[in-house]
Backbone and ligand atoms as CSV (ligand in chain L), in Angstrom:
chain,resi,resn,atom,element,x,y,z
A,1,UNK,N,N,-14.413,-10.102,-10.503
A,1,UNK,CA,C,-13.705,-9.559,-9.352
A,1,UNK,C,C,-12.279,-9.160,-9.777
A,2,UNK,N,N,-11.875,-7.964,-9.385
A,2,UNK,CA,C,-10.554,-7.471,-9.787
A,2,UNK,C,C,-9.718,-7.146,-8.541
A,3,UNK,N,N,-8.511,-7.709,-8.489
A,3,UNK,CA,C,-7.648,-7.532,-7.312
A,3,UNK,C,C,-6.368,-6.799,-7.722
A,4,UNK,N,N,-5.990,-5.792,-6.958
A,4,UNK,CA,C,-4.688,-5.128,-7.158
A,4,UNK,C,C,-3.667,-5.773,-6.232
A,5,UNK,N,N,-2.512,-6.087,-6.808
A,5,UNK,CA,C,-1.414,-6.664,-6.022
A,5,UNK,C,C,-0.270,-5.660,-6.041
A,6,UNK,N,N,0.155,-5.235,-4.861
A,6,UNK,CA,C,1.206,-4.215,-4.769
A,6,UNK,C,C,2.374,-4.784,-3.957
A,7,UNK,N,N,3.548,-4.759,-4.573
A,7,UNK,CA,C,4.765,-5.265,-3.931
A,7,UNK,C,C,5.665,-4.091,-3.568
A,8,UNK,N,N,6.189,-4.105,-2.358
A,8,UNK,CA,C,7.013,-3.002,-1.874
A,8,UNK,C,C,8.497,-3.130,-2.196
A,9,UNK,N,N,9.314,-2.334,-1.490
A,9,UNK,CA,C,10.722,-2.176,-1.826
A,9,UNK,C,C,11.538,-3.472,-1.719
A,10,UNK,N,N,12.440,-3.624,-2.667
A,10,UNK,CA,C,13.409,-4.723,-2.732
A,10,UNK,C,C,12.797,-6.069,-3.130
A,11,UNK,N,N,11.484,-6.094,-3.322
A,11,UNK,CA,C,10.870,-7.368,-3.717
A,11,UNK,C,C,11.141,-7.663,-5.195
A,12,UNK,N,N,11.571,-6.642,-5.944
A,12,UNK,CA,C,12.023,-6.892,-7.326
A,12,UNK,C,C,13.278,-7.758,-7.338
A,13,UNK,N,N,13.962,-7.868,-6.191
A,13,UNK,CA,C,15.215,-8.648,-6.123
A,13,UNK,C,C,14.989,-10.076,-5.631
A,14,UNK,N,N,13.727,-10.455,-5.431
A,14,UNK,CA,C,13.468,-11.824,-4.965
A,14,UNK,C,C,14.075,-12.828,-5.946
A,15,UNK,N,N,14.604,-13.892,-5.380
A,15,UNK,CA,C,15.290,-14.891,-6.215
A,15,UNK,C,C,16.792,-14.789,-6.043
A,16,UNK,N,N,17.268,-13.558,-5.722
A,16,UNK,CA,C,18.703,-13.396,-5.454
A,16,UNK,C,C,18.930,-12.699,-4.115
A,17,UNK,N,N,17.888,-12.126,-3.553
A,17,UNK,CA,C,18.009,-11.371,-2.302
A,17,UNK,C,C,17.911,-12.317,-1.100
A,18,UNK,N,N,18.929,-12.357,-0.262
A,18,UNK,CA,C,18.900,-13.152,0.994
A,18,UNK,C,C,18.061,-14.428,0.819
A,19,UNK,N,N,18.521,-15.283,-0.072
A,19,UNK,CA,C,17.702,-16.448,-0.446
A,19,UNK,C,C,17.446,-17.385,0.739
A,20,UNK,N,N,18.331,-17.331,1.727
A,20,UNK,CA,C,18.134,-18.176,2.924
A,20,UNK,C,C,16.886,-17.747,3.692
A,21,UNK,N,N,16.485,-16.489,3.506
A,21,UNK,CA,C,15.279,-15.974,4.170
A,21,UNK,C,C,14.081,-15.977,3.234
A,22,UNK,N,N,14.321,-15.454,2.026
A,22,UNK,CA,C,13.188,-15.173,1.134
A,22,UNK,C,C,12.958,-16.250,0.083
A,23,UNK,N,N,13.928,-17.179,-0.067
A,23,UNK,CA,C,13.746,-18.262,-1.021
A,23,UNK,C,C,14.200,-17.890,-2.426
A,24,UNK,N,N,14.012,-18.835,-3.338
A,24,UNK,CA,C,14.548,-18.693,-4.693
A,24,UNK,C,C,13.523,-18.190,-5.701
A,25,UNK,N,N,12.264,-18.151,-5.303
A,25,UNK,CA,C,11.232,-17.716,-6.271
A,25,UNK,C,C,11.431,-16.238,-6.606
A,26,UNK,N,N,11.342,-15.920,-7.889
A,26,UNK,CA,C,11.435,-14.521,-8.316
A,26,UNK,C,C,10.048,-13.877,-8.228
A,27,UNK,N,N,10.039,-12.545,-8.320
A,27,UNK,CA,C,8.747,-11.850,-8.294
A,27,UNK,C,C,7.896,-12.270,-9.495
A,28,UNK,N,N,8.562,-12.483,-10.639
A,28,UNK,CA,C,7.824,-12.915,-11.838
A,28,UNK,C,C,7.153,-14.269,-11.588
A,29,UNK,N,N,7.868,-15.166,-10.891
A,29,UNK,CA,C,7.267,-16.486,-10.589
A,29,UNK,C,C,6.090,-16.341,-9.625
A,30,UNK,N,N,6.259,-15.478,-8.635
A,30,UNK,CA,C,5.161,-15.254,-7.679
A,30,UNK,C,C,3.948,-14.682,-8.410
A,31,UNK,N,N,4.191,-13.703,-9.276
A,31,UNK,CA,C,3.071,-13.111,-10.026
A,31,UNK,C,C,2.413,-14.158,-10.922
A,32,UNK,N,N,3.231,-15.019,-11.510
A,32,UNK,CA,C,2.632,-16.017,-12.409
A,32,UNK,C,C,1.840,-17.068,-11.606
A,33,UNK,N,N,2.287,-17.414,-10.391
A,33,UNK,CA,C,1.491,-18.298,-9.517
A,33,UNK,C,C,0.147,-17.643,-9.194
A,34,UNK,N,N,0.193,-16.330,-8.914
A,34,UNK,CA,C,-1.056,-15.616,-8.589
A,34,UNK,C,C,-1.984,-15.593,-9.793
A,35,UNK,N,N,-1.380,-15.431,-10.961
A,35,UNK,CA,C,-2.152,-15.413,-12.210
A,35,UNK,C,C,-2.889,-16.737,-12.400
A,36,UNK,N,N,-2.204,-17.814,-12.082
A,36,UNK,CA,C,-2.808,-19.145,-12.226
A,36,UNK,C,C,-4.008,-19.295,-11.274
A,37,UNK,N,N,-3.819,-18.849,-10.038
A,37,UNK,CA,C,-4.920,-18.915,-9.065
A,37,UNK,C,C,-6.061,-18.015,-9.526
A,38,UNK,N,N,-5.698,-16.856,-10.085
A,38,UNK,CA,C,-6.728,-15.922,-10.553
A,38,UNK,C,C,-7.575,-16.566,-11.635
A,39,UNK,N,N,-6.920,-17.271,-12.575
A,39,UNK,CA,C,-7.742,-17.858,-13.645
A,39,UNK,C,C,-8.574,-19.015,-13.091
A,40,UNK,N,N,-8.026,-19.748,-12.135
A,40,UNK,CA,C,-8.798,-20.820,-11.476
A,40,UNK,C,C,-10.032,-20.256,-10.755
A,41,UNK,N,N,-9.848,-19.091,-10.102
A,41,UNK,CA,C,-10.943,-18.527,-9.299
A,41,UNK,C,C,-11.798,-17.512,-10.069
A,42,UNK,N,N,-11.426,-17.271,-11.342
A,42,UNK,CA,C,-12.205,-16.333,-12.165
A,42,UNK,C,C,-12.009,-14.877,-11.776
A,43,UNK,N,N,-10.761,-14.500,-11.459
A,43,UNK,CA,C,-10.454,-13.112,-11.079
A,43,UNK,C,C,-9.572,-12.475,-12.126
A,44,UNK,N,N,-9.507,-11.163,-12.111
A,44,UNK,CA,C,-8.440,-10.481,-12.840
A,44,UNK,C,C,-7.539,-9.811,-11.805
A,45,UNK,N,N,-6.255,-9.699,-12.194
A,45,UNK,CA,C,-5.255,-9.181,-11.251
A,45,UNK,C,C,-4.414,-8.119,-11.951
A,46,UNK,N,N,-4.057,-7.101,-11.201
A,46,UNK,CA,C,-3.132,-6.080,-11.693
A,46,UNK,C,C,-1.956,-6.023,-10.724
A,47,UNK,N,N,-0.711,-6.047,-11.246
A,47,UNK,CA,C,0.465,-6.060,-10.361
A,47,UNK,C,C,1.244,-4.770,-10.476
A,48,UNK,N,N,1.818,-4.361,-9.347
A,48,UNK,CA,C,2.801,-3.271,-9.383
A,48,UNK,C,C,3.858,-3.548,-8.335
A,49,UNK,N,N,5.077,-3.132,-8.623
A,49,UNK,CA,C,6.142,-3.167,-7.602
A,49,UNK,C,C,6.827,-1.810,-7.624
A,50,UNK,N,N,7.040,-1.255,-6.441
A,50,UNK,CA,C,7.736,0.036,-6.343
A,50,UNK,C,C,8.690,-0.001,-5.168
A,51,UNK,N,N,9.805,0.693,-5.342
A,51,UNK,CA,C,10.753,0.806,-4.231
A,51,UNK,C,C,10.485,2.048,-3.390
A,52,UNK,N,N,9.848,3.041,-3.960
A,52,UNK,CA,C,9.648,4.312,-3.259
A,52,UNK,C,C,8.320,4.364,-2.516
A,53,UNK,N,N,8.344,5.035,-1.382
A,53,UNK,CA,C,7.142,5.134,-0.547
A,53,UNK,C,C,6.015,5.889,-1.264
A,54,UNK,N,N,6.374,7.000,-1.932
A,54,UNK,CA,C,5.358,7.808,-2.621
A,54,UNK,C,C,4.697,7.022,-3.747
A,55,UNK,N,N,5.509,6.281,-4.495
A,55,UNK,CA,C,4.954,5.477,-5.600
A,55,UNK,C,C,4.023,4.401,-5.056
A,56,UNK,N,N,4.351,3.875,-3.886
A,56,UNK,CA,C,3.475,2.862,-3.274
A,56,UNK,C,C,2.162,3.485,-2.811
A,57,UNK,N,N,2.244,4.696,-2.249
A,57,UNK,CA,C,1.017,5.412,-1.864
A,57,UNK,C,C,0.158,5.626,-3.115
A,58,UNK,N,N,0.784,6.037,-4.230
A,58,UNK,CA,C,0.041,6.227,-5.488
A,58,UNK,C,C,-0.610,4.914,-5.936
A,59,UNK,N,N,0.128,3.815,-5.806
A,59,UNK,CA,C,-0.408,2.510,-6.242
A,59,UNK,C,C,-1.598,2.106,-5.375
A,60,UNK,N,N,-1.514,2.375,-4.073
A,60,UNK,CA,C,-2.642,2.052,-3.187
A,60,UNK,C,C,-3.842,2.926,-3.557
A,61,UNK,N,N,-3.588,4.208,-3.803
A,61,UNK,CA,C,-4.709,5.092,-4.193
A,61,UNK,C,C,-5.340,4.623,-5.503
A,62,UNK,N,N,-4.497,4.180,-6.441
A,62,UNK,CA,C,-5.010,3.735,-7.749
A,62,UNK,C,C,-5.827,2.453,-7.618
A,63,UNK,N,N,-5.623,1.731,-6.515
A,63,UNK,CA,C,-6.366,0.477,-6.307
A,63,UNK,C,C,-7.802,0.740,-5.860
A,64,UNK,N,N,-8.152,2.003,-5.682
A,64,UNK,CA,C,-9.489,2.344,-5.156
A,64,UNK,C,C,-10.616,1.742,-5.988
A,65,UNK,N,N,-10.378,1.533,-7.274
A,65,UNK,CA,C,-11.443,1.016,-8.135
A,65,UNK,C,C,-11.446,-0.528,-8.190
A,66,UNK,N,N,-10.494,-1.155,-7.488
A,66,UNK,CA,C,-10.452,-2.623,-7.449
A,66,UNK,C,C,-11.374,-3.126,-6.345
A,67,UNK,N,N,-11.667,-4.414,-6.389
A,67,UNK,CA,C,-12.494,-4.998,-5.332
A,67,UNK,C,C,-11.697,-5.207,-4.051
A,68,UNK,N,N,-10.380,-5.361,-4.196
A,68,UNK,CA,C,-9.555,-5.611,-3.019
A,68,UNK,C,C,-8.092,-5.377,-3.373
A,69,UNK,N,N,-7.292,-5.267,-2.324
A,69,UNK,CA,C,-5.849,-5.018,-2.467
A,69,UNK,C,C,-5.085,-6.072,-1.674
A,70,UNK,N,N,-4.100,-6.660,-2.337
A,70,UNK,CA,C,-3.163,-7.573,-1.673
A,70,UNK,C,C,-1.819,-6.866,-1.674
A,71,UNK,N,N,-1.230,-6.653,-0.497
A,71,UNK,CA,C,-0.013,-5.831,-0.462
A,71,UNK,C,C,1.056,-6.440,0.429
A,72,UNK,N,N,2.285,-6.462,-0.101
A,72,UNK,CA,C,3.446,-6.712,0.740
A,72,UNK,C,C,4.182,-5.375,0.852
A,73,UNK,N,N,3.976,-4.650,1.950
A,73,UNK,CA,C,4.604,-3.330,2.063
A,73,UNK,C,C,6.100,-3.420,2.362
A,74,UNK,N,N,6.594,-4.660,2.567
A,74,UNK,CA,C,8.018,-4.914,2.842
A,74,UNK,C,C,8.501,-4.003,3.982
A,75,UNK,N,N,9.644,-3.360,3.824
A,75,UNK,CA,C,10.208,-2.589,4.949
A,75,UNK,C,C,9.290,-1.454,5.395
A,76,UNK,N,N,8.442,-0.950,4.499
A,76,UNK,CA,C,7.540,0.150,4.886
A,76,UNK,C,C,6.462,-0.300,5.875
A,77,UNK,N,N,6.298,-1.607,6.009
A,77,UNK,CA,C,5.404,-2.133,7.057
A,77,UNK,C,C,5.753,-1.519,8.407
A,78,UNK,N,N,7.054,-1.360,8.621
A,78,UNK,CA,C,7.556,-1.012,9.949
A,78,UNK,C,C,7.710,0.491,10.159
A,79,UNK,N,N,7.504,1.276,9.102
A,79,UNK,CA,C,7.821,2.713,9.206
A,79,UNK,C,C,6.774,3.649,8.617
A,80,UNK,N,N,5.911,3.170,7.727
A,80,UNK,CA,C,5.194,4.125,6.879
A,80,UNK,C,C,3.780,4.488,7.361
A,81,UNK,N,N,3.691,5.654,7.980
A,81,UNK,CA,C,2.379,6.207,8.319
A,81,UNK,C,C,1.642,6.555,7.018
A,82,UNK,N,N,2.382,6.992,6.002
A,82,UNK,CA,C,1.758,7.385,4.730
A,82,UNK,C,C,1.049,6.203,4.061
A,83,UNK,N,N,1.675,5.041,4.107
A,83,UNK,CA,C,1.070,3.858,3.490
A,83,UNK,C,C,-0.146,3.403,4.308
A,84,UNK,N,N,-0.004,3.446,5.615
A,84,UNK,CA,C,-1.141,3.124,6.495
A,84,UNK,C,C,-2.318,4.051,6.197
A,85,UNK,N,N,-2.026,5.362,6.098
A,85,UNK,CA,C,-3.089,6.331,5.826
A,85,UNK,C,C,-3.731,6.081,4.461
A,86,UNK,N,N,-2.918,5.702,3.474
A,86,UNK,CA,C,-3.451,5.430,2.128
A,86,UNK,C,C,-4.405,4.243,2.171
A,87,UNK,N,N,-4.036,3.205,2.918
A,87,UNK,CA,C,-4.908,2.020,3.028
A,87,UNK,C,C,-6.224,2.418,3.697
A,88,UNK,N,N,-6.132,3.234,4.746
A,88,UNK,CA,C,-7.349,3.689,5.427
A,88,UNK,C,C,-8.196,4.570,4.512
A,89,UNK,N,N,-7.538,5.418,3.731
A,89,UNK,CA,C,-8.261,6.356,2.861
A,89,UNK,C,C,-8.994,5.615,1.746
A,90,UNK,N,N,-8.327,4.644,1.154
A,90,UNK,CA,C,-8.914,3.923,0.018
A,90,UNK,C,C,-10.061,3.028,0.498
A,91,UNK,N,N,-9.884,2.473,1.698
A,91,UNK,CA,C,-10.962,1.749,2.366
A,91,UNK,C,C,-11.565,0.619,1.531
A,92,UNK,N,N,-10.727,-0.082,0.769
A,92,UNK,CA,C,-11.189,-1.326,0.151
A,92,UNK,C,C,-10.576,-2.475,0.967
A,93,UNK,N,N,-11.190,-3.669,0.935
A,93,UNK,CA,C,-10.623,-4.770,1.704
A,93,UNK,C,C,-9.157,-5.007,1.305
A,94,UNK,N,N,-8.288,-5.013,2.299
A,94,UNK,CA,C,-6.843,-5.119,2.046
A,94,UNK,C,C,-6.269,-6.239,2.899
A,95,UNK,N,N,-5.418,-7.046,2.261
A,95,UNK,CA,C,-4.789,-8.186,2.947
A,95,UNK,C,C,-3.277,-7.993,2.863
A,96,UNK,N,N,-2.594,-8.111,3.988
A,96,UNK,CA,C,-1.133,-7.956,4.008
A,96,UNK,C,C,-0.462,-9.313,3.877
A,97,UNK,N,N,0.638,-9.324,3.159
A,97,UNK,CA,C,1.366,-10.579,2.952
A,97,UNK,C,C,2.863,-10.348,3.175
A,98,UNK,N,N,3.510,-11.355,3.792
A,98,UNK,CA,C,4.966,-11.330,3.983
A,98,UNK,C,C,5.503,-12.722,3.719
A,99,UNK,N,N,6.641,-12.789,3.071
A,99,UNK,CA,C,7.262,-14.101,2.844
A,99,UNK,C,C,7.760,-14.688,4.158
A,100,UNK,N,N,8.416,-13.840,4.966
A,100,UNK,CA,C,8.908,-14.264,6.277
A,100,UNK,C,C,7.883,-13.849,7.326
A,101,UNK,N,N,8.117,-14.250,8.560
A,101,UNK,CA,C,7.292,-13.749,9.672
A,101,UNK,C,C,8.117,-12.672,10.382
A,102,UNK,N,N,7.841,-11.397,10.093
A,102,UNK,CA,C,8.660,-10.330,10.679
A,102,UNK,C,C,8.704,-10.377,12.207
A,103,UNK,N,N,7.633,-10.865,12.841
A,103,UNK,CA,C,7.618,-10.930,14.316
A,103,UNK,C,C,8.666,-11.884,14.873
A,104,UNK,N,N,9.170,-12.786,14.027
A,104,UNK,CA,C,10.196,-13.736,14.484
A,104,UNK,C,C,11.591,-13.292,14.086
A,105,UNK,N,N,11.724,-12.040,13.649
A,105,UNK,CA,C,13.040,-11.570,13.199
A,105,UNK,C,C,13.555,-10.478,14.144
A,106,UNK,N,N,14.254,-9.484,13.605
A,106,UNK,CA,C,14.812,-8.444,14.481
A,106,UNK,C,C,13.669,-7.702,15.194
A,107,UNK,N,N,13.980,-7.168,16.369
A,107,UNK,CA,C,12.967,-6.486,17.180
A,107,UNK,C,C,12.285,-5.358,16.411
A,108,UNK,N,N,13.049,-4.605,15.601
A,108,UNK,CA,C,12.430,-3.458,14.918
A,108,UNK,C,C,11.340,-3.889,13.938
A,109,UNK,N,N,11.389,-5.146,13.506
A,109,UNK,CA,C,10.342,-5.614,12.570
A,109,UNK,C,C,9.033,-5.946,13.292
A,110,UNK,N,N,9.065,-5.930,14.604
A,110,UNK,CA,C,7.813,-6.186,15.354
A,110,UNK,C,C,6.910,-4.964,15.351
A,111,UNK,N,N,7.471,-3.798,15.021
A,111,UNK,CA,C,6.622,-2.615,14.823
A,111,UNK,C,C,5.927,-2.804,13.485
A,112,UNK,N,N,4.596,-2.822,13.497
A,112,UNK,CA,C,3.830,-3.061,12.274
A,112,UNK,C,C,2.709,-2.024,12.203
A,113,UNK,N,N,2.850,-1.083,11.253
A,113,UNK,CA,C,1.866,0.005,11.134
A,113,UNK,C,C,0.716,-0.368,10.209
A,114,UNK,N,N,0.755,-1.589,9.690
A,114,UNK,CA,C,-0.225,-1.981,8.670
A,114,UNK,C,C,-1.215,-3.021,9.197
A,115,UNK,N,N,-0.762,-3.910,10.077
A,115,UNK,CA,C,-1.567,-5.101,10.385
A,115,UNK,C,C,-2.928,-4.788,11.000
A,116,UNK,N,N,-3.065,-3.637,11.676
A,116,UNK,CA,C,-4.376,-3.357,12.274
A,116,UNK,C,C,-5.303,-2.560,11.351
A,117,UNK,N,N,-4.852,-2.286,10.130
A,117,UNK,CA,C,-5.757,-1.596,9.188
A,117,UNK,C,C,-6.091,-2.482,7.981
A,118,UNK,N,N,-5.783,-3.774,8.106
A,118,UNK,CA,C,-6.112,-4.713,7.024
A,118,UNK,C,C,-7.082,-5.766,7.574
A,119,UNK,N,N,-7.744,-6.467,6.664
A,119,UNK,CA,C,-8.712,-7.468,7.128
A,119,UNK,C,C,-8.027,-8.794,7.457
A,120,UNK,N,N,-6.802,-8.977,6.956
A,120,UNK,CA,C,-6.093,-10.216,7.246
A,120,UNK,C,C,-4.628,-10.091,6.883
A,121,UNK,N,N,-3.871,-11.083,7.335
A,121,UNK,CA,C,-2.420,-11.038,7.140
A,121,UNK,C,C,-1.930,-12.466,7.020
A,122,UNK,N,N,-1.074,-12.733,6.042
A,122,UNK,CA,C,-0.467,-14.056,5.903
A,122,UNK,C,C,1.042,-13.870,5.852
A,123,UNK,N,N,1.774,-14.615,6.678
A,123,UNK,CA,C,3.221,-14.410,6.770
A,123,UNK,C,C,3.917,-15.722,7.079
A,124,UNK,N,N,5.163,-15.813,6.621
A,124,UNK,CA,C,6.028,-16.895,7.072
A,124,UNK,C,C,6.010,-18.151,6.224
A,125,UNK,N,N,5.319,-18.123,5.094
A,125,UNK,CA,C,5.221,-19.335,4.257
A,125,UNK,C,C,6.079,-19.230,3.001
A,126,UNK,N,N,6.984,-18.249,2.939
A,126,UNK,CA,C,7.760,-18.039,1.716
A,126,UNK,C,C,6.829,-17.597,0.596
A,127,UNK,N,N,7.169,-18.001,-0.630
A,127,UNK,CA,C,6.354,-17.584,-1.778
A,127,UNK,C,C,4.900,-18.041,-1.630
A,128,UNK,N,N,4.696,-19.150,-0.906
A,128,UNK,CA,C,3.337,-19.668,-0.714
A,128,UNK,C,C,2.466,-18.727,0.112
A,129,UNK,N,N,3.086,-17.778,0.832
A,129,UNK,CA,C,2.289,-16.775,1.558
A,129,UNK,C,C,1.353,-16.050,0.591
A,130,UNK,N,N,1.869,-15.775,-0.613
A,130,UNK,CA,C,1.062,-15.010,-1.574
A,130,UNK,C,C,-0.161,-15.793,-2.041
A,131,UNK,N,N,0.051,-17.068,-2.406
A,131,UNK,CA,C,-1.094,-17.837,-2.920
A,131,UNK,C,C,-2.118,-18.057,-1.812
A,132,UNK,N,N,-1.612,-18.358,-0.621
A,132,UNK,CA,C,-2.500,-18.531,0.541
A,132,UNK,C,C,-3.282,-17.235,0.804
A,133,UNK,N,N,-2.586,-16.111,0.761
A,133,UNK,CA,C,-3.220,-14.813,1.039
A,133,UNK,C,C,-4.297,-14.513,-0.005
A,134,UNK,N,N,-3.993,-14.768,-1.280
A,134,UNK,CA,C,-4.977,-14.475,-2.326
A,134,UNK,C,C,-6.223,-15.340,-2.142
A,135,UNK,N,N,-6.018,-16.630,-1.851
A,135,UNK,CA,C,-7.177,-17.510,-1.657
A,135,UNK,C,C,-8.015,-17.066,-0.459
A,136,UNK,N,N,-7.354,-16.690,0.614
A,136,UNK,CA,C,-8.099,-16.262,1.811
A,136,UNK,C,C,-8.841,-14.958,1.549
A,137,UNK,N,N,-8.187,-14.039,0.864
A,137,UNK,CA,C,-8.823,-12.757,0.551
A,137,UNK,C,C,-10.079,-12.981,-0.298
A,138,UNK,N,N,-9.971,-13.836,-1.303
A,138,UNK,CA,C,-11.122,-14.099,-2.178
A,138,UNK,C,C,-12.231,-14.804,-1.407
A,139,UNK,N,N,-11.872,-15.740,-0.517
A,139,UNK,CA,C,-12.899,-16.387,0.320
A,139,UNK,C,C,-13.612,-15.343,1.166
A,140,UNK,N,N,-12.849,-14.428,1.728
A,140,UNK,CA,C,-13.441,-13.374,2.565
A,140,UNK,C,C,-14.413,-12.541,1.729
A,141,UNK,N,N,-14.000,-12.157,0.502
A,141,UNK,CA,C,-14.855,-11.324,-0.360
A,141,UNK,C,C,-16.132,-12.069,-0.722
A,142,UNK,N,N,-15.978,-13.372,-1.001
A,142,UNK,CA,C,-17.167,-14.152,-1.396
A,142,UNK,C,C,-18.090,-14.352,-0.213
A,143,UNK,N,N,-17.531,-14.548,0.975
A,143,UNK,CA,C,-18.363,-14.690,2.166
A,143,UNK,C,C,-19.114,-13.380,2.424
A,144,UNK,N,N,-18.416,-12.253,2.278
A,144,UNK,CA,C,-19.062,-10.957,2.521
A,144,UNK,C,C,-20.193,-10.718,1.524
A,145,UNK,N,N,-19.988,-11.183,0.268
A,145,UNK,CA,C,-21.030,-11.001,-0.746
A,145,UNK,C,C,-22.292,-11.766,-0.356
A,146,UNK,N,N,-22.098,-12.918,0.317
A,146,UNK,CA,C,-23.258,-13.712,0.744
A,146,UNK,C,C,-23.872,-13.170,2.016
A,147,UNK,N,N,-23.015,-12.600,2.881
A,147,UNK,CA,C,-23.478,-12.105,4.194
A,147,UNK,C,C,-23.032,-10.657,4.353
A,148,UNK,N,N,-23.672,-9.729,3.605
A,148,UNK,CA,C,-23.185,-8.345,3.577
A,148,UNK,C,C,-23.256,-7.634,4.924
A,149,UNK,N,N,-24.066,-8.170,5.874
A,149,UNK,CA,C,-24.161,-7.510,7.181
A,149,UNK,C,C,-22.909,-7.750,8.017
A,150,UNK,N,N,-22.057,-8.732,7.661
A,150,UNK,CA,C,-20.875,-9.053,8.486
A,150,UNK,C,C,-19.769,-8.025,8.271
L,1,LIG,C1,C,8.976,-8.714,4.203
L,1,LIG,C2,C,9.428,-8.557,5.660
L,1,LIG,C3,C,9.942,-7.152,5.910
L,1,LIG,O1,O,10.351,-7.024,7.273
L,1,LIG,C4,C,11.134,-6.869,5.035
L,1,LIG,O2,O,11.580,-5.544,5.197
L,1,LIG,C5,C,10.877,-7.160,3.599
L,1,LIG,C6,C,10.070,-8.329,3.234
L,1,LIG,C7,C,8.578,-10.174,3.882
L,1,LIG,O3,O,7.930,-10.360,2.849
L,1,LIG,O4,O,8.944,-11.087,4.609
L,1,LIG,O5,O,11.416,-6.507,2.714
L,1,LIG,O6,O,7.832,-7.917,3.996
């Protein structure tokens, strides 16, 4: 099983960016935690991080050959029709992840163009959102493999 992990804008700054909100874990640490879970669960993972919307659309399109996509669209969650359309176009199981719970923050973050086009969403657990999201996504894929009619 091969999973694409796509990180959106400003997530390259994790570890120094608004640490009171996002915590001290760097993106490299988050990726390495995911790598550990991947080897435990027998998966392969490919990571990308982009700040630009177009590059993120390209990364989602490139994930078409993966079994699933795990994505933190970051600020584009709240604005990007292009990213939403890319997820719909690629049509592989996609799980959204957020370190914080955007619904508990500023009002503009309650607009979410992604959550209704993904199979699941994990938010608000800090860096642990990613590991939780990956485990849930893999459970979903394995359940679907056993019960393909669902
Ligand atoms: C975020 C939440 C978004 O609202 C914000 O723009 C981000 C990160 C999160 O992981 O909590 O950049 O996606």
